[in-house]
N, C-alpha and C positions, 0 to 999 in steps of 0.2 A: 229328878229326871229318871225315867226308866231306861237305863242304858242297854239292858238285854233286849228290850223290845225294839229300841232304835237299831241295834246291831242286826237283829233279825230282819227288820224292814230293809236296811241297806243291803244285806246279803241277797234278799229276794230281788231287789231292783237290779243289782249288778249281775245276778245270775240270769235274769230275764233278758237283759239288753246287751250283755257283752261276753257271755261265757263261750260262745261258739268259736270266735276267733282264737280263744285260748285252747280250744281242742285241736288246733293245728291246721284247720282248713283255711284255704285262701279266701279272702274277701276282697273283691275289687269292684269299684264303682263303675257302672256303665256311663261312658261319656256321651254327651249329646251328639246325635247324628251318627252314632257308632253303627256300622253294618258289618256283616261277615266279610265283605270284600276288603275291608280295611284291616282285618285281623290276620296275623300270621299264624298259620296252623302249626301247633306244636305237638299234638298228640292225636291219635285216631281211636275213637270208641265205636264199637259196633252195636248199633241200636236196631239192627234189622229184625232180630227175633221179636222185640217189642212191637215193631211196626207191623209184622205179620199178624200178631195177636190182635192188635188194634183194628186192622183191616177186616178181620174175621168177625169180631165181636162188638164193635162199636158202630152204631148207625151214623149216617151223615148228620142227623140232627142231635147226636150226642148221647142218646140213650144206650145203655150197656146191657149186653147179653151175659149176665153173670153166670147163668147156667152153662153157657158155652165156655166161658173162662174156667169154670170148675172142672169141665171135662179135660182141660189142658193145663191143670194146675201145676204139673211138673215143669212144663215149659215156662210158665209164669215164674215159678220159684227159681228155676235155673237162671232166668234173666235177672231177677232180683239179686241172686247170689253173684252173678257176673258184675253187677253194679257195685256190690259190696267189696269186691276184690279190686276195684279200680279207684284207689284213693287219690283224690285230686291233689295236685302239687302246685307250687307257685308258678311253674312255667306253663300251666294251662291258660289259654286266653279266655277272655270273658265269655265269649259265645260257647266255648266248650263247657265252661262251668254252668252257665245258665241251662243249656240243654241237659246236662247231666243231672242237675238237682231238680229240674222240672220232671224229668223221667223218673227219678228216684221217688219223688212225692207221688206221682200218679200211679206208678206200678205198685208201690207199697200200699196205696189206698185200695186199689183193686184187690190186691192180695188179702188185705184185712177184711174186705167184704166177702170175698170167696171163702175165707176160712170160717166165716160166721153165717154164711148163706144157708137157708133163706131168712130174710129179715125185712122189716119195713123201712128202717132208717138206720143210717150210720150211728145215730145217737142211741140206738138200742144196744150198742156195744159198750161195755164198760170202759170209760176213759179212752175214747178212740184217738184223741189227738195228743194227749200228754204222756201216755205210756211209751217207754222206750221199746220199740219193736223193730227198728231199722238199724242195720249194721253197715258201717263204712270202715273198712280196715278192722282195727280192734276197738273201735269206739261205737257206742250205742246212742241212738237218737230217736226222738219221737217225731211225728208229723209236724208238731208245732215247732220243734227245733229246726227242721228243714225250712219251714215257711218263714217263721219270725226271726230265727237266729242266723239264717244264711241268705235265703232268697231276698227277703225284704231289705237286707243290708247292702244289696247290690245296687240300690238306688234306681230300680227299674220297676215302676208301678204296673207295667203290663204283665208282670208275673202273676198278678191276681186273676187274670183271665186265661192263663195257661195251665194253672193247677186246678184240679177238680176234687171236690169233697164228696162225690158220690151222691149228690142230692139234686132235687129238681131245680132249685133256684140257683145252683152253681153255674158258672160259665161252662159251656159244654166241653166234654172231653173230646178232643180232636182224634180222628182215627188215623193219624200220622204221627210217628215218633219224632220228637225234637232232636235235631242234630246241630252241630256247630254251624253247618252251612245254611240251615233253614230257620234257625231259632228266631232271628229278628223278623223275618217275613211272617212266620206263623204267629208270633206274639202280636204283631200288628193286625193280622187277620182276625185273631181271636178277640182282640179288644174291640175292633170295629163291629164285629158280629154281635158281641154281647151287648154293647151299648145300644145298638139299633134293634135288638130283639124285643118285640113288643110283649113277650111273655115274661121278660126279665125287668124291663124298664118301660115306663109309659112316658115317652118324651112329648113335650108340648112347649110352646113358647112361654106360657105364663104359669102353668100348673103341672110341672113335671113330677112324676112319682118314680123314684129310683130304687134300685136294689140296695139292700142294707149293707152290701159290700162297700158302697161309697160312704156310708156312715161309720162303719167299723174301722176302715183304713183311710179315713179322710186325710190324715196327715201325709200319707204317701202320694196323694194326688194333688196336693196343694203347695208343694215346695216352690213351684215357679208360677203361681197364680191361684185363682180360686178354683173350687171344684167345678163350677160351671165352665170356666175357661178350659179345663182339662176335657170335659165331656164334649164341648163344642168343637174340639179338634177332630172328632169322629162322628158327631151326631148328624144324621140326615135331616132331622128337625131341630135346628139350633134353639137353645134355651135363652130366654132373656136374662141379662145380668141382674135384673131386678126381681126375678122369679123367686118365689118361696118353694123350697124343695120339701116334698113329703117322701116317705120311704115305704116300700112294699114289704109286708111281713114275709120273712124268709120261710120257704117251704123245704123242710128237711126230709121229705119223702124220698125214698131211694129212686135214683134215676134208672130204673130197671126196665129194660126192653120187654120183659116178660110180665 
């Protein structure tokens, strides 16, 4: 038996699925029917600078004015640095953590695009998701760390519609910053809008064509039922439980307003 190969495989698996709690960041599962009204506020983060930038440079339909963001890159970088200085602790409630990490992901994605703009796709950047570019305290993270190692571990599949990968097929970037007070409401809104957006999903009773997000992260949506069960919670055109699902090829073109 090749023990060195086995050990390497085991290391990769453990690193992929469990290393982030070892970095000292809190991981708490979202409980069913959790809302901000039931959470005790334990800390106050100021996301107003991010909200102002989003209002100025993100259209209601989600396309982004990266040229505009580039003209205010200092303000963007200052906000990213502010997030880096606010290291989450165990006494942060779940809504504070969700809002914080969603904003960390989205602001750092915009920063990555602005630093490499102009470009046609985030995939034109070398290793956009796996390279450590994000600082939280004295720890370094990648976008994949934030998504897979932290947000997905919070047992809240709606995070997939709150974070944006700067691409046409992504759920749209909202032009409102997430906060502990609005995160549940905004995630619900983003989920419903994405599922019913005919440019992202082609809903029908018997022949639905869905975003590849539902294929890539299927396990996140099926913990309490089937994928169709999950979608039908939000779908304006319900899908038959007997329907065969096809998937729409993902469009990685930059979601550029310009």
